[in-house]
Each structure stands twice: as structure tokens, then as C-alpha cells.
mmCIF entry with sequence, helices, sheets and N, C-alpha, C, O atoms, coordinates in Angstrom:
data_MODEL
# 
_entry.id   MODEL 
# 
_entity.id                         1 
_entity.type                       polymer 
_entity.pdbx_number_of_molecules   1 
# 
_entity_poly.entity_id                      1 
_entity_poly.type                           'polypeptide(L)' 
_entity_poly.nstd_linkage                   no 
_entity_poly.nstd_monomer                   no 
_entity_poly.pdbx_seq_one_letter_code       MRSDLDHLPANKQRELARVLQLIFEEFEDALALATQDWKRKGRILKVVLYGSYGAP 
_entity_poly.pdbx_seq_one_letter_code_can   MRSDLDHLPANKQRELARVLQLIFEEFEDALALATQDWKRKGRILKVVLYGSYGAP 
_entity_poly.pdbx_strand_id                 A 
# 
loop_
_entity_poly_seq.entity_id 
_entity_poly_seq.num 
_entity_poly_seq.mon_id 
_entity_poly_seq.hetero 
1 1  MET n 
1 2  ARG n 
1 3  SER n 
1 4  ASP n 
1 5  LEU n 
1 6  ASP n 
1 7  HIS n 
1 8  LEU n 
1 9  PRO n 
1 10 ALA n 
1 11 ASN n 
1 12 LYS n 
1 13 GLN n 
1 14 ARG n 
1 15 GLU n 
1 16 LEU n 
1 17 ALA n 
1 18 ARG n 
1 19 VAL n 
1 20 LEU n 
1 21 GLN n 
1 22 LEU n 
1 23 ILE n 
1 24 PHE n 
1 25 GLU n 
1 26 GLU n 
1 27 PHE n 
1 28 GLU n 
1 29 ASP n 
1 30 ALA n 
1 31 LEU n 
1 32 ALA n 
1 33 LEU n 
1 34 ALA n 
1 35 THR n 
1 36 GLN n 
1 37 ASP n 
1 38 TRP n 
1 39 LYS n 
1 40 ARG n 
1 41 LYS n 
1 42 GLY n 
1 43 ARG n 
1 44 ILE n 
1 45 LEU n 
1 46 LYS n 
1 47 VAL n 
1 48 VAL n 
1 49 LEU n 
1 50 TYR n 
1 51 GLY n 
1 52 SER n 
1 53 TYR n 
1 54 GLY n 
1 55 ALA n 
1 56 PRO n 
# 
_struct_asym.id          A 
_struct_asym.entity_id   1 
# 
loop_
_struct_conf.conf_type_id 
_struct_conf.id 
_struct_conf.pdbx_PDB_helix_id 
_struct_conf.beg_label_comp_id 
_struct_conf.beg_label_asym_id 
_struct_conf.beg_label_seq_id 
_struct_conf.pdbx_beg_PDB_ins_code 
_struct_conf.end_label_comp_id 
_struct_conf.end_label_asym_id 
_struct_conf.end_label_seq_id 
_struct_conf.pdbx_end_PDB_ins_code 
_struct_conf.beg_auth_comp_id 
_struct_conf.beg_auth_asym_id 
_struct_conf.beg_auth_seq_id 
_struct_conf.end_auth_comp_id 
_struct_conf.end_auth_asym_id 
_struct_conf.end_auth_seq_id 
_struct_conf.pdbx_PDB_helix_class 
_struct_conf.details 
_struct_conf.pdbx_PDB_helix_length 
HELX_P HELX_P1 AA1 ALA A 10 ? LEU A 33 ? ALA A 10 LEU A 33 1 ? 24 
HELX_P HELX_P2 AA2 ASP A 37 ? ARG A 40 ? ASP A 37 ARG A 40 1 ? 4  
HELX_P HELX_P3 AA3 GLY A 51 ? TYR A 53 ? GLY A 51 TYR A 53 5 ? 3  
# 
_struct_conf_type.id          HELX_P 
_struct_conf_type.criteria    ? 
_struct_conf_type.reference   ? 
# 
loop_
_atom_site.group_PDB 
_atom_site.id 
_atom_site.type_symbol 
_atom_site.label_atom_id 
_atom_site.label_alt_id 
_atom_site.label_comp_id 
_atom_site.label_asym_id 
_atom_site.label_entity_id 
_atom_site.label_seq_id 
_atom_site.pdbx_PDB_ins_code 
_atom_site.Cartn_x 
_atom_site.Cartn_y 
_atom_site.Cartn_z 
_atom_site.occupancy 
_atom_site.B_iso_or_equiv 
_atom_site.pdbx_formal_charge 
_atom_site.auth_seq_id 
_atom_site.auth_comp_id 
_atom_site.auth_asym_id 
_atom_site.auth_atom_id 
_atom_site.pdbx_PDB_model_num 
ATOM 1   N N  . MET A 1 1  ? 74.340 119.330 27.695 1.00 0.00 ? 1  MET A N  1 
ATOM 2   C CA . MET A 1 1  ? 73.253 118.542 27.456 1.00 0.00 ? 1  MET A CA 1 
ATOM 3   C C  . MET A 1 1  ? 72.241 118.618 28.690 1.00 0.00 ? 1  MET A C  1 
ATOM 4   O O  . MET A 1 1  ? 72.656 118.467 29.839 1.00 0.00 ? 1  MET A O  1 
ATOM 5   N N  . ARG A 1 2  ? 70.929 118.852 28.409 1.00 0.00 ? 2  ARG A N  1 
ATOM 6   C CA . ARG A 1 2  ? 69.987 118.990 29.471 1.00 0.00 ? 2  ARG A CA 1 
ATOM 7   C C  . ARG A 1 2  ? 69.666 117.614 30.130 1.00 0.00 ? 2  ARG A C  1 
ATOM 8   O O  . ARG A 1 2  ? 69.702 116.578 29.466 1.00 0.00 ? 2  ARG A O  1 
ATOM 9   N N  . SER A 1 3  ? 69.359 117.633 31.420 1.00 0.00 ? 3  SER A N  1 
ATOM 10  C CA . SER A 1 3  ? 69.088 116.358 32.086 1.00 0.00 ? 3  SER A CA 1 
ATOM 11  C C  . SER A 1 3  ? 67.702 116.592 32.755 1.00 0.00 ? 3  SER A C  1 
ATOM 12  O O  . SER A 1 3  ? 67.384 115.850 33.684 1.00 0.00 ? 3  SER A O  1 
ATOM 13  N N  . ASP A 1 4  ? 66.914 117.511 32.370 1.00 0.00 ? 4  ASP A N  1 
ATOM 14  C CA . ASP A 1 4  ? 65.509 117.634 32.895 1.00 0.00 ? 4  ASP A CA 1 
ATOM 15  C C  . ASP A 1 4  ? 64.534 117.706 31.736 1.00 0.00 ? 4  ASP A C  1 
ATOM 16  O O  . ASP A 1 4  ? 64.881 117.920 30.575 1.00 0.00 ? 4  ASP A O  1 
ATOM 17  N N  . LEU A 1 5  ? 63.349 117.522 32.120 1.00 0.00 ? 5  LEU A N  1 
ATOM 18  C CA . LEU A 1 5  ? 62.157 117.492 31.077 1.00 0.00 ? 5  LEU A CA 1 
ATOM 19  C C  . LEU A 1 5  ? 61.189 118.668 31.285 1.00 0.00 ? 5  LEU A C  1 
ATOM 20  O O  . LEU A 1 5  ? 60.055 118.625 30.810 1.00 0.00 ? 5  LEU A O  1 
ATOM 21  N N  . ASP A 1 6  ? 61.663 119.789 32.042 1.00 0.00 ? 6  ASP A N  1 
ATOM 22  C CA . ASP A 1 6  ? 60.952 120.897 32.254 1.00 0.00 ? 6  ASP A CA 1 
ATOM 23  C C  . ASP A 1 6  ? 60.472 121.727 31.080 1.00 0.00 ? 6  ASP A C  1 
ATOM 24  O O  . ASP A 1 6  ? 59.529 122.513 31.167 1.00 0.00 ? 6  ASP A O  1 
ATOM 25  N N  . HIS A 1 7  ? 61.219 121.498 29.905 1.00 0.00 ? 7  HIS A N  1 
ATOM 26  C CA . HIS A 1 7  ? 60.855 122.257 28.718 1.00 0.00 ? 7  HIS A CA 1 
ATOM 27  C C  . HIS A 1 7  ? 59.712 121.580 27.997 1.00 0.00 ? 7  HIS A C  1 
ATOM 28  O O  . HIS A 1 7  ? 59.188 122.130 27.028 1.00 0.00 ? 7  HIS A O  1 
ATOM 29  N N  . LEU A 1 8  ? 59.290 120.344 28.464 1.00 0.00 ? 8  LEU A N  1 
ATOM 30  C CA . LEU A 1 8  ? 58.163 119.842 27.754 1.00 0.00 ? 8  LEU A CA 1 
ATOM 31  C C  . LEU A 1 8  ? 56.787 119.986 28.619 1.00 0.00 ? 8  LEU A C  1 
ATOM 32  O O  . LEU A 1 8  ? 56.748 120.176 29.835 1.00 0.00 ? 8  LEU A O  1 
ATOM 33  N N  . PRO A 1 9  ? 55.804 119.874 27.852 1.00 0.00 ? 9  PRO A N  1 
ATOM 34  C CA . PRO A 1 9  ? 54.423 119.952 28.418 1.00 0.00 ? 9  PRO A CA 1 
ATOM 35  C C  . PRO A 1 9  ? 54.105 118.900 29.406 1.00 0.00 ? 9  PRO A C  1 
ATOM 36  O O  . PRO A 1 9  ? 54.577 117.777 29.227 1.00 0.00 ? 9  PRO A O  1 
ATOM 37  N N  . ALA A 1 10 ? 53.361 119.141 30.422 1.00 0.00 ? 10 ALA A N  1 
ATOM 38  C CA . ALA A 1 10 ? 53.046 118.154 31.437 1.00 0.00 ? 10 ALA A CA 1 
ATOM 39  C C  . ALA A 1 10 ? 52.658 116.729 30.913 1.00 0.00 ? 10 ALA A C  1 
ATOM 40  O O  . ALA A 1 10 ? 53.200 115.708 31.334 1.00 0.00 ? 10 ALA A O  1 
ATOM 41  N N  . ASN A 1 11 ? 51.677 116.744 29.960 1.00 0.00 ? 11 ASN A N  1 
ATOM 42  C CA . ASN A 1 11 ? 51.350 115.451 29.433 1.00 0.00 ? 11 ASN A CA 1 
ATOM 43  C C  . ASN A 1 11 ? 52.460 114.643 28.745 1.00 0.00 ? 11 ASN A C  1 
ATOM 44  O O  . ASN A 1 11 ? 52.425 113.413 28.742 1.00 0.00 ? 11 ASN A O  1 
ATOM 45  N N  . LYS A 1 12 ? 53.485 115.373 28.137 1.00 0.00 ? 12 LYS A N  1 
ATOM 46  C CA . LYS A 1 12 ? 54.588 114.727 27.482 1.00 0.00 ? 12 LYS A CA 1 
ATOM 47  C C  . LYS A 1 12 ? 55.470 114.274 28.579 1.00 0.00 ? 12 LYS A C  1 
ATOM 48  O O  . LYS A 1 12 ? 56.039 113.190 28.452 1.00 0.00 ? 12 LYS A O  1 
ATOM 49  N N  . GLN A 1 13 ? 55.634 114.944 29.577 1.00 0.00 ? 13 GLN A N  1 
ATOM 50  C CA . GLN A 1 13 ? 56.453 114.475 30.796 1.00 0.00 ? 13 GLN A CA 1 
ATOM 51  C C  . GLN A 1 13 ? 55.931 113.224 31.393 1.00 0.00 ? 13 GLN A C  1 
ATOM 52  O O  . GLN A 1 13 ? 56.694 112.343 31.789 1.00 0.00 ? 13 GLN A O  1 
ATOM 53  N N  . ARG A 1 14 ? 54.617 113.131 31.465 1.00 0.00 ? 14 ARG A N  1 
ATOM 54  C CA . ARG A 1 14 ? 53.928 111.916 32.058 1.00 0.00 ? 14 ARG A CA 1 
ATOM 55  C C  . ARG A 1 14 ? 54.097 110.849 31.098 1.00 0.00 ? 14 ARG A C  1 
ATOM 56  O O  . ARG A 1 14 ? 54.437 109.767 31.577 1.00 0.00 ? 14 ARG A O  1 
ATOM 57  N N  . GLU A 1 15 ? 53.925 110.920 29.768 1.00 0.00 ? 15 GLU A N  1 
ATOM 58  C CA . GLU A 1 15 ? 54.117 110.004 28.748 1.00 0.00 ? 15 GLU A CA 1 
ATOM 59  C C  . GLU A 1 15 ? 55.615 109.355 28.723 1.00 0.00 ? 15 GLU A C  1 
ATOM 60  O O  . GLU A 1 15 ? 55.816 108.149 28.580 1.00 0.00 ? 15 GLU A O  1 
ATOM 61  N N  . LEU A 1 16 ? 56.601 110.306 28.879 1.00 0.00 ? 16 LEU A N  1 
ATOM 62  C CA . LEU A 1 16 ? 57.930 109.804 28.906 1.00 0.00 ? 16 LEU A CA 1 
ATOM 63  C C  . LEU A 1 16 ? 58.199 109.085 30.169 1.00 0.00 ? 16 LEU A C  1 
ATOM 64  O O  . LEU A 1 16 ? 58.934 108.098 30.145 1.00 0.00 ? 16 LEU A O  1 
ATOM 65  N N  . ALA A 1 17 ? 57.641 109.514 31.318 1.00 0.00 ? 17 ALA A N  1 
ATOM 66  C CA . ALA A 1 17 ? 57.800 108.764 32.621 1.00 0.00 ? 17 ALA A CA 1 
ATOM 67  C C  . ALA A 1 17 ? 57.287 107.322 32.440 1.00 0.00 ? 17 ALA A C  1 
ATOM 68  O O  . ALA A 1 17 ? 57.922 106.347 32.841 1.00 0.00 ? 17 ALA A O  1 
ATOM 69  N N  . ARG A 1 18 ? 56.143 107.249 31.837 1.00 0.00 ? 18 ARG A N  1 
ATOM 70  C CA . ARG A 1 18 ? 55.466 105.896 31.572 1.00 0.00 ? 18 ARG A CA 1 
ATOM 71  C C  . ARG A 1 18 ? 56.441 105.048 30.670 1.00 0.00 ? 18 ARG A C  1 
ATOM 72  O O  . ARG A 1 18 ? 56.681 103.873 30.945 1.00 0.00 ? 18 ARG A O  1 
ATOM 73  N N  . VAL A 1 19 ? 56.963 105.650 29.646 1.00 0.00 ? 19 VAL A N  1 
ATOM 74  C CA . VAL A 1 19 ? 57.822 104.987 28.752 1.00 0.00 ? 19 VAL A CA 1 
ATOM 75  C C  . VAL A 1 19 ? 59.103 104.442 29.385 1.00 0.00 ? 19 VAL A C  1 
ATOM 76  O O  . VAL A 1 19 ? 59.555 103.345 29.060 1.00 0.00 ? 19 VAL A O  1 
ATOM 77  N N  . LEU A 1 20 ? 59.701 105.265 30.331 1.00 0.00 ? 20 LEU A N  1 
ATOM 78  C CA . LEU A 1 20 ? 60.834 104.855 31.007 1.00 0.00 ? 20 LEU A CA 1 
ATOM 79  C C  . LEU A 1 20 ? 60.588 103.745 31.953 1.00 0.00 ? 20 LEU A C  1 
ATOM 80  O O  . LEU A 1 20 ? 61.394 102.831 32.123 1.00 0.00 ? 20 LEU A O  1 
ATOM 81  N N  . GLN A 1 21 ? 59.381 103.854 32.602 1.00 0.00 ? 21 GLN A N  1 
ATOM 82  C CA . GLN A 1 21 ? 58.965 102.810 33.468 1.00 0.00 ? 21 GLN A CA 1 
ATOM 83  C C  . GLN A 1 21 ? 58.896 101.561 32.843 1.00 0.00 ? 21 GLN A C  1 
ATOM 84  O O  . GLN A 1 21 ? 59.355 100.594 33.450 1.00 0.00 ? 21 GLN A O  1 
ATOM 85  N N  . LEU A 1 22 ? 58.389 101.411 31.707 1.00 0.00 ? 22 LEU A N  1 
ATOM 86  C CA . LEU A 1 22 ? 58.166 100.255 30.811 1.00 0.00 ? 22 LEU A CA 1 
ATOM 87  C C  . LEU A 1 22 ? 59.658 99.728  30.474 1.00 0.00 ? 22 LEU A C  1 
ATOM 88  O O  . LEU A 1 22 ? 60.009 98.561  30.650 1.00 0.00 ? 22 LEU A O  1 
ATOM 89  N N  . ILE A 1 23 ? 60.390 100.636 30.023 1.00 0.00 ? 23 ILE A N  1 
ATOM 90  C CA . ILE A 1 23 ? 61.816 100.295 29.654 1.00 0.00 ? 23 ILE A CA 1 
ATOM 91  C C  . ILE A 1 23 ? 62.511 99.547  30.756 1.00 0.00 ? 23 ILE A C  1 
ATOM 92  O O  . ILE A 1 23 ? 63.024 98.450  30.537 1.00 0.00 ? 23 ILE A O  1 
ATOM 93  N N  . PHE A 1 24 ? 62.537 100.121 31.938 1.00 0.00 ? 24 PHE A N  1 
ATOM 94  C CA . PHE A 1 24 ? 63.123 99.607  33.056 1.00 0.00 ? 24 PHE A CA 1 
ATOM 95  C C  . PHE A 1 24 ? 62.604 98.339  33.583 1.00 0.00 ? 24 PHE A C  1 
ATOM 96  O O  . PHE A 1 24 ? 63.383 97.528  34.085 1.00 0.00 ? 24 PHE A O  1 
ATOM 97  N N  . GLU A 1 25 ? 61.272 98.097  33.500 1.00 0.00 ? 25 GLU A N  1 
ATOM 98  C CA . GLU A 1 25 ? 60.626 96.968  33.872 1.00 0.00 ? 25 GLU A CA 1 
ATOM 99  C C  . GLU A 1 25 ? 60.988 95.782  32.944 1.00 0.00 ? 25 GLU A C  1 
ATOM 100 O O  . GLU A 1 25 ? 61.232 94.668  33.406 1.00 0.00 ? 25 GLU A O  1 
ATOM 101 N N  . GLU A 1 26 ? 61.016 96.064  31.596 1.00 0.00 ? 26 GLU A N  1 
ATOM 102 C CA . GLU A 1 26 ? 61.324 95.056  30.648 1.00 0.00 ? 26 GLU A CA 1 
ATOM 103 C C  . GLU A 1 26 ? 62.815 94.721  30.804 1.00 0.00 ? 26 GLU A C  1 
ATOM 104 O O  . GLU A 1 26 ? 63.159 93.541  30.736 1.00 0.00 ? 26 GLU A O  1 
ATOM 105 N N  . PHE A 1 27 ? 63.661 95.629  30.995 1.00 0.00 ? 27 PHE A N  1 
ATOM 106 C CA . PHE A 1 27 ? 65.103 95.353  31.145 1.00 0.00 ? 27 PHE A CA 1 
ATOM 107 C C  . PHE A 1 27 ? 65.252 94.503  32.473 1.00 0.00 ? 27 PHE A C  1 
ATOM 108 O O  . PHE A 1 27 ? 66.065 93.579  32.479 1.00 0.00 ? 27 PHE A O  1 
ATOM 109 N N  . GLU A 1 28 ? 64.539 94.767  33.535 1.00 0.00 ? 28 GLU A N  1 
ATOM 110 C CA . GLU A 1 28 ? 64.629 93.961  34.760 1.00 0.00 ? 28 GLU A CA 1 
ATOM 111 C C  . GLU A 1 28 ? 64.235 92.479  34.440 1.00 0.00 ? 28 GLU A C  1 
ATOM 112 O O  . GLU A 1 28 ? 64.846 91.523  34.918 1.00 0.00 ? 28 GLU A O  1 
ATOM 113 N N  . ASP A 1 29 ? 63.189 92.367  33.613 1.00 0.00 ? 29 ASP A N  1 
ATOM 114 C CA . ASP A 1 29 ? 62.676 90.919  33.288 1.00 0.00 ? 29 ASP A CA 1 
ATOM 115 C C  . ASP A 1 29 ? 63.716 90.279  32.493 1.00 0.00 ? 29 ASP A C  1 
ATOM 116 O O  . ASP A 1 29 ? 63.948 89.092  32.724 1.00 0.00 ? 29 ASP A O  1 
ATOM 117 N N  . ALA A 1 30 ? 64.425 90.933  31.526 1.00 0.00 ? 30 ALA A N  1 
ATOM 118 C CA . ALA A 1 30 ? 65.383 90.455  30.805 1.00 0.00 ? 30 ALA A CA 1 
ATOM 119 C C  . ALA A 1 30 ? 66.647 89.993  31.643 1.00 0.00 ? 30 ALA A C  1 
ATOM 120 O O  . ALA A 1 30 ? 67.206 88.913  31.453 1.00 0.00 ? 30 ALA A O  1 
ATOM 121 N N  . LEU A 1 31 ? 66.994 90.821  32.485 1.00 0.00 ? 31 LEU A N  1 
ATOM 122 C CA . LEU A 1 31 ? 68.097 90.377  33.462 1.00 0.00 ? 31 LEU A CA 1 
ATOM 123 C C  . LEU A 1 31 ? 67.799 89.195  34.322 1.00 0.00 ? 31 LEU A C  1 
ATOM 124 O O  . LEU A 1 31 ? 68.708 88.429  34.640 1.00 0.00 ? 31 LEU A O  1 
ATOM 125 N N  . ALA A 1 32 ? 66.429 88.989  34.757 1.00 0.00 ? 32 ALA A N  1 
ATOM 126 C CA . ALA A 1 32 ? 66.011 87.886  35.480 1.00 0.00 ? 32 ALA A CA 1 
ATOM 127 C C  . ALA A 1 32 ? 66.242 86.514  34.693 1.00 0.00 ? 32 ALA A C  1 
ATOM 128 O O  . ALA A 1 32 ? 66.605 85.461  35.216 1.00 0.00 ? 32 ALA A O  1 
ATOM 129 N N  . LEU A 1 33 ? 65.985 86.704  33.440 1.00 0.00 ? 33 LEU A N  1 
ATOM 130 C CA . LEU A 1 33 ? 66.082 85.518  32.575 1.00 0.00 ? 33 LEU A CA 1 
ATOM 131 C C  . LEU A 1 33 ? 67.578 85.228  32.088 1.00 0.00 ? 33 LEU A C  1 
ATOM 132 O O  . LEU A 1 33 ? 67.838 84.126  31.605 1.00 0.00 ? 33 LEU A O  1 
ATOM 133 N N  . ALA A 1 34 ? 68.513 86.163  32.205 1.00 0.00 ? 34 ALA A N  1 
ATOM 134 C CA . ALA A 1 34 ? 69.810 85.901  31.720 1.00 0.00 ? 34 ALA A CA 1 
ATOM 135 C C  . ALA A 1 34 ? 70.524 84.803  32.507 1.00 0.00 ? 34 ALA A C  1 
ATOM 136 O O  . ALA A 1 34 ? 70.436 84.667  33.727 1.00 0.00 ? 34 ALA A O  1 
ATOM 137 N N  . THR A 1 35 ? 71.261 84.015  31.661 1.00 0.00 ? 35 THR A N  1 
ATOM 138 C CA . THR A 1 35 ? 71.923 82.849  32.148 1.00 0.00 ? 35 THR A CA 1 
ATOM 139 C C  . THR A 1 35 ? 73.462 83.137  32.290 1.00 0.00 ? 35 THR A C  1 
ATOM 140 O O  . THR A 1 35 ? 74.144 82.496  33.090 1.00 0.00 ? 35 THR A O  1 
ATOM 141 N N  . GLN A 1 36 ? 73.999 84.145  31.473 1.00 0.00 ? 36 GLN A N  1 
ATOM 142 C CA . GLN A 1 36 ? 75.435 84.434  31.506 1.00 0.00 ? 36 GLN A CA 1 
ATOM 143 C C  . GLN A 1 36 ? 75.662 85.468  32.562 1.00 0.00 ? 36 GLN A C  1 
ATOM 144 O O  . GLN A 1 36 ? 74.770 86.274  32.827 1.00 0.00 ? 36 GLN A O  1 
ATOM 145 N N  . ASP A 1 37 ? 76.793 85.482  33.165 1.00 0.00 ? 37 ASP A N  1 
ATOM 146 C CA . ASP A 1 37 ? 77.147 86.482  34.238 1.00 0.00 ? 37 ASP A CA 1 
ATOM 147 C C  . ASP A 1 37 ? 77.268 87.880  33.745 1.00 0.00 ? 37 ASP A C  1 
ATOM 148 O O  . ASP A 1 37 ? 76.939 88.836  34.447 1.00 0.00 ? 37 ASP A O  1 
ATOM 149 N N  . TRP A 1 38 ? 77.747 88.003  32.516 1.00 0.00 ? 38 TRP A N  1 
ATOM 150 C CA . TRP A 1 38 ? 77.977 89.416  31.918 1.00 0.00 ? 38 TRP A CA 1 
ATOM 151 C C  . TRP A 1 38 ? 76.641 90.011  31.644 1.00 0.00 ? 38 TRP A C  1 
ATOM 152 O O  . TRP A 1 38 ? 76.481 91.223  31.789 1.00 0.00 ? 38 TRP A O  1 
ATOM 153 N N  . LYS A 1 39 ? 75.614 89.188  31.233 1.00 0.00 ? 39 LYS A N  1 
ATOM 154 C CA . LYS A 1 39 ? 74.267 89.612  30.927 1.00 0.00 ? 39 LYS A CA 1 
ATOM 155 C C  . LYS A 1 39 ? 73.557 90.104  32.284 1.00 0.00 ? 39 LYS A C  1 
ATOM 156 O O  . LYS A 1 39 ? 72.833 91.099  32.314 1.00 0.00 ? 39 LYS A O  1 
ATOM 157 N N  . ARG A 1 40 ? 73.835 89.321  33.378 1.00 0.00 ? 40 ARG A N  1 
ATOM 158 C CA . ARG A 1 40 ? 73.090 89.654  34.585 1.00 0.00 ? 40 ARG A CA 1 
ATOM 159 C C  . ARG A 1 40 ? 73.641 90.944  35.218 1.00 0.00 ? 40 ARG A C  1 
ATOM 160 O O  . ARG A 1 40 ? 73.035 91.496  36.137 1.00 0.00 ? 40 ARG A O  1 
ATOM 161 N N  . LYS A 1 41 ? 74.802 91.421  34.718 1.00 0.00 ? 41 LYS A N  1 
ATOM 162 C CA . LYS A 1 41 ? 75.402 92.516  35.274 1.00 0.00 ? 41 LYS A CA 1 
ATOM 163 C C  . LYS A 1 41 ? 75.009 93.825  34.529 1.00 0.00 ? 41 LYS A C  1 
ATOM 164 O O  . LYS A 1 41 ? 75.467 94.918  34.864 1.00 0.00 ? 41 LYS A O  1 
ATOM 165 N N  . GLY A 1 42 ? 74.144 93.657  33.513 1.00 0.00 ? 42 GLY A N  1 
ATOM 166 C CA . GLY A 1 42 ? 73.719 94.770  32.608 1.00 0.00 ? 42 GLY A CA 1 
ATOM 167 C C  . GLY A 1 42 ? 73.146 95.910  33.381 1.00 0.00 ? 42 GLY A C  1 
ATOM 168 O O  . GLY A 1 42 ? 72.593 95.729  34.466 1.00 0.00 ? 42 GLY A O  1 
ATOM 169 N N  . ARG A 1 43 ? 73.269 97.014  32.862 1.00 0.00 ? 43 ARG A N  1 
ATOM 170 C CA . ARG A 1 43 ? 72.705 98.194  33.660 1.00 0.00 ? 43 ARG A CA 1 
ATOM 171 C C  . ARG A 1 43 ? 72.274 99.300  32.570 1.00 0.00 ? 43 ARG A C  1 
ATOM 172 O O  . ARG A 1 43 ? 73.020 99.492  31.609 1.00 0.00 ? 43 ARG A O  1 
ATOM 173 N N  . ILE A 1 44 ? 71.221 99.942  32.693 1.00 0.00 ? 44 ILE A N  1 
ATOM 174 C CA . ILE A 1 44 ? 70.836 101.132 31.844 1.00 0.00 ? 44 ILE A CA 1 
ATOM 175 C C  . ILE A 1 44 ? 71.616 102.299 32.559 1.00 0.00 ? 44 ILE A C  1 
ATOM 176 O O  . ILE A 1 44 ? 71.471 102.599 33.744 1.00 0.00 ? 44 ILE A O  1 
ATOM 177 N N  . LEU A 1 45 ? 72.471 102.917 31.660 1.00 0.00 ? 45 LEU A N  1 
ATOM 178 C CA . LEU A 1 45 ? 73.280 104.077 32.280 1.00 0.00 ? 45 LEU A CA 1 
ATOM 179 C C  . LEU A 1 45 ? 72.614 105.356 31.867 1.00 0.00 ? 45 LEU A C  1 
ATOM 180 O O  . LEU A 1 45 ? 72.647 106.311 32.643 1.00 0.00 ? 45 LEU A O  1 
ATOM 181 N N  . LYS A 1 46 ? 72.016 105.448 30.717 1.00 0.00 ? 46 LYS A N  1 
ATOM 182 C CA . LYS A 1 46 ? 71.486 106.730 30.231 1.00 0.00 ? 46 LYS A CA 1 
ATOM 183 C C  . LYS A 1 46 ? 70.386 106.511 29.288 1.00 0.00 ? 46 LYS A C  1 
ATOM 184 O O  . LYS A 1 46 ? 70.417 105.529 28.546 1.00 0.00 ? 46 LYS A O  1 
ATOM 185 N N  . VAL A 1 47 ? 69.420 107.346 29.257 1.00 0.00 ? 47 VAL A N  1 
ATOM 186 C CA . VAL A 1 47 ? 68.314 107.353 28.239 1.00 0.00 ? 47 VAL A CA 1 
ATOM 187 C C  . VAL A 1 47 ? 68.467 108.750 27.607 1.00 0.00 ? 47 VAL A C  1 
ATOM 188 O O  . VAL A 1 47 ? 68.347 109.764 28.296 1.00 0.00 ? 47 VAL A O  1 
ATOM 189 N N  . VAL A 1 48 ? 68.738 108.792 26.260 1.00 0.00 ? 48 VAL A N  1 
ATOM 190 C CA . VAL A 1 48 ? 69.001 109.997 25.645 1.00 0.00 ? 48 VAL A CA 1 
ATOM 191 C C  . VAL A 1 48 ? 67.728 110.258 24.650 1.00 0.00 ? 48 VAL A C  1 
ATOM 192 O O  . VAL A 1 48 ? 67.362 109.435 23.810 1.00 0.00 ? 48 VAL A O  1 
ATOM 193 N N  . LEU A 1 49 ? 67.192 111.360 24.843 1.00 0.00 ? 49 LEU A N  1 
ATOM 194 C CA . LEU A 1 49 ? 66.004 111.808 23.902 1.00 0.00 ? 49 LEU A CA 1 
ATOM 195 C C  . LEU A 1 49 ? 66.682 112.701 22.841 1.00 0.00 ? 49 LEU A C  1 
ATOM 196 O O  . LEU A 1 49 ? 67.618 113.443 23.139 1.00 0.00 ? 49 LEU A O  1 
ATOM 197 N N  . TYR A 1 50 ? 66.217 112.613 21.694 1.00 0.00 ? 50 TYR A N  1 
ATOM 198 C CA . TYR A 1 50 ? 66.586 113.366 20.561 1.00 0.00 ? 50 TYR A CA 1 
ATOM 199 C C  . TYR A 1 50 ? 65.405 113.877 19.715 1.00 0.00 ? 50 TYR A C  1 
ATOM 200 O O  . TYR A 1 50 ? 64.280 113.403 19.878 1.00 0.00 ? 50 TYR A O  1 
ATOM 201 N N  . GLY A 1 51 ? 65.653 114.829 18.824 1.00 0.00 ? 51 GLY A N  1 
ATOM 202 C CA . GLY A 1 51 ? 64.622 115.234 17.997 1.00 0.00 ? 51 GLY A CA 1 
ATOM 203 C C  . GLY A 1 51 ? 63.814 116.184 18.768 1.00 0.00 ? 51 GLY A C  1 
ATOM 204 O O  . GLY A 1 51 ? 64.360 116.892 19.614 1.00 0.00 ? 51 GLY A O  1 
ATOM 205 N N  . SER A 1 52 ? 62.387 116.263 18.512 1.00 0.00 ? 52 SER A N  1 
ATOM 206 C CA . SER A 1 52 ? 61.687 117.362 19.147 1.00 0.00 ? 52 SER A CA 1 
ATOM 207 C C  . SER A 1 52 ? 61.525 117.245 20.542 1.00 0.00 ? 52 SER A C  1 
ATOM 208 O O  . SER A 1 52 ? 61.153 118.218 21.198 1.00 0.00 ? 52 SER A O  1 
ATOM 209 N N  . TYR A 1 53 ? 61.783 116.073 21.105 1.00 0.00 ? 53 TYR A N  1 
ATOM 210 C CA . TYR A 1 53 ? 61.693 115.964 22.605 1.00 0.00 ? 53 TYR A CA 1 
ATOM 211 C C  . TYR A 1 53 ? 63.049 116.227 23.293 1.00 0.00 ? 53 TYR A C  1 
ATOM 212 O O  . TYR A 1 53 ? 63.086 116.513 24.489 1.00 0.00 ? 53 TYR A O  1 
ATOM 213 N N  . GLY A 1 54 ? 64.112 116.136 22.574 1.00 0.00 ? 54 GLY A N  1 
ATOM 214 C CA . GLY A 1 54 ? 65.405 116.345 23.036 1.00 0.00 ? 54 GLY A CA 1 
ATOM 215 C C  . GLY A 1 54 ? 65.728 117.691 23.677 1.00 0.00 ? 54 GLY A C  1 
ATOM 216 O O  . GLY A 1 54 ? 66.104 117.796 24.844 1.00 0.00 ? 54 GLY A O  1 
ATOM 217 N N  . ALA A 1 55 ? 65.570 118.637 22.902 1.00 0.00 ? 55 ALA A N  1 
ATOM 218 C CA . ALA A 1 55 ? 66.005 119.961 23.426 1.00 0.00 ? 55 ALA A CA 1 
ATOM 219 C C  . ALA A 1 55 ? 65.212 121.042 22.697 1.00 0.00 ? 55 ALA A C  1 
ATOM 220 O O  . ALA A 1 55 ? 64.847 120.837 21.540 1.00 0.00 ? 55 ALA A O  1 
ATOM 221 N N  . PRO A 1 56 ? 64.929 122.186 23.328 1.00 0.00 ? 56 PRO A N  1 
ATOM 222 C CA . PRO A 1 56 ? 64.183 123.187 22.494 1.00 0.00 ? 56 PRO A CA 1 
ATOM 223 C C  . PRO A 1 56 ? 65.133 123.842 21.558 1.00 0.00 ? 56 PRO A C  1 
ATOM 224 O O  . PRO A 1 56 ? 64.734 124.703 20.774 1.00 0.00 ? 56 PRO A O  1 
# 
């Protein structure tokens, strides 16, 4: 499985970087509001792309 985005055009790489930024910001906000300990320990371990963005 690839772990880089070099196969994508530069504009798609920027778009995906922005999407990841938003995902992580929203996840951080959700963790800040969590009241249960197991929810506060949540982590994003991996983001998997599939389809036309996944692999050539």
C-alpha cells in the first residue's frame, strides 16, 4: 500500500492536505467536548484513500 501522494497532481495534493487538516481539526474539537475517558483517548491512526485517488 502506498503512503505518499506523489502520483497525484499538485492541485489534488493540496486539496487532500486541506481535507486532512479539516478532519483533524474537527476530531480535535470532538475530543475536547468528550466527557467519557475512552472518548478522550481517541486517535486517528490512518486515513485510507480509495478509488481514483487511492493508487494508480
